[in-house]
Residue, then its C-alpha position, 0 to 999 in steps of 0.5 A: m521510544p522506538k522509531i518506525d522508519p517509513w522510508g526503510s527497507s526492513s519489515i516489521s514482524n513484531y506486531q504486538h510490540v508495535f501495538s503497545e508502543f504506538g497505541l494502535s487498536q487491533f482489528p476486531e473480528s466483529m468488524r472483520k465479519q462485516l467486510k467482504h474482502r480477502f484482506f479482512q477474511r485472511n487477517i491481512v488487515i491487522a489494526h486500525r485508528d478510528f475505523e468505527k467511523v468509516l464502518q458506520r458510514i459504510k453500513s448506513r450507505k453514507r459517503f466517506i473519503n477514500i484516500t491513498g497515495i504512492a510515491s512515483s519513485g519507480q515501477y509498481h510491484l505487487g506490494h503497490k497492487a495490494d494498496i490499490d486492491l484495498f483502495k478499490f474495495f472502499k471505492s466499491q463501498g460508495a467512497i469519494n476517491y482520491f488516489c494520489v500519484c505522488d510525483l512531488d513527494a518522490y522528487a523531494s524525498r528520493p535522492k535517486i529521482k534527479t529531476l521533477q521531469d523524471a518523477k513525472e515520467i514515472a508517474v505516467q507509468n504509475a497512473a497507467d498501472a492504476l487505471a489497468l488495475g481498475l481505477g477510473e480517471r476521476d479517481i486519480y490525481v498527481q501532486s504536481n497537477k493539483e489546484k492552487e488550493y491544495y498547495c496553499f493548504a500544504f503551506e498552511l500545514g507547514k505552520k502547524i508542525t514544528a521542527s522539534t515535533f517532526e524530529a520527535i516523530y521521525g527521528h531526523l530532520d531531512l528537509g526533502k522529507v519534510s516538504a514531502n510530508l507536508l504534501q502527504y498530509a495535504d493529500i490525506l486532509h484536503g478532500q475535506l475542504p469545502s472546495y473539495s468534498g467537505k467534512m466527513p470521515s476518511i480512510t487511508g490504508i497503510g502498512l505499519d511502517q507508515d504509522p508515523h505519517a498517520r500520527a502526525v496528520r491526525d494531530l494536525a487535523k485536531r489543531l487546524p482552524c478549518n473543522l476537519e474530521v480526524p482521519s481514520f487509518i487501517y493497517f495491513r500486514h507487510q507484504s514482505g520481499l522475496k528475500e528473507g527479512s525485507k520489504m518489496s522495494s522498487s530499488e531492489p529488483d530481486t525483492a519484488i514482482f513488478l507489474n512490468d515483469s516478463e514471464a521469464d522474470v516471474k519464473r526466475k524470481i519465484a524459483n529463487c524466493f525464500t520458502g518454507g520448504r525442508n532441506t530435502a524432498e524426503e524430509q518435506r514429504k515426511l514433515g510437511g512444509k512451513p507456508e507460514i514463513c514462505k514468501k511464495y505462499e505470502i504472494d498467494l495469500f495477498h493476491l490469489e482470489s480463490d479461497a479454495k485454491l489458497r486452502d489447497i496450496f496451504e494444506k498440500c504444503k503442510s501435509g508434504e503432498r506437494l513440494c516447493g518446486e511444483c508449488k512455485q510453478l503454480t504461482a508463477a503460472y497464474l502471476s504470469k497470466f495476470l501480468k500479461q493481461h495487466q500489461a496489455k491494459a496498461k499500454k492501452s491506458m497510456p494516453k489517459a495516464k499522460k493526460i492525468v499527469f501532464g493535463 
């Protein structure tokens, strides 16, 4: 059976192949119509595992757990913003929120993070970014600053998964990643413990590359003695990197727009990104561009909130009315404006972020 690498940098484009191999359910149009967010309306959310349970809670105005985590391995980029945008949507639907800034995960599984203190310093900036993007202080926690029940639970999970099972799921047995995964499983499940929010459906939004974690934790939930609801997941399309065939990556600065990028950085990266333009201006005016493969248009698809503006960008590209240079300028302009405002908010949020990380 093929493997999906949740720590890799290659993007997944053969979604049908992944569906058939790993048993994901495609996200149906009937569900999509009931959820008023651009990720659903624009087919960015593409698959799910047991989302029906969560949708029913939303429709009946009952509480459910909303849990997402991001490793503190570097600066947040637009791919991370997409995770938080989806988390915010479920928060708006009445969820109980657990947003994890994963400093222990980063320290254990990322060789470039040399000390836990380094991970915690990155976590401060990550928490500030999450606050600036609209999360509240009570929505956010860091792994290294959790209660003892959380750590006891993570150790208990370690007794429920064998080395052979881990190797079968992930294709290797890296001890740092084993310990990081136990924490990730605890993040997804601990909210259902009686000392937290209690048993109820939960939702975690992830990229397809993270499905090995979803399969592992769903199996664990069924075998634990504490009567937990099996967690649900929804899967969104990869927001790929600015280069052809790559994910946005904190370790490769030119693949991503980071939330701390300057206006000059944004203009340079957008100017150099892979597009769906033709070889010459004359050819593009005649044949039109190909926004379907354009990395700049993909940023618009994920982050431009106005449907009318997105439609205008698509149609003028396809018709050849607008060339890539002008289109890049439009995207660089709204991104630069957003990032300038975001960075000011993040700076104001630093005292709260330090309190979240260090107590």
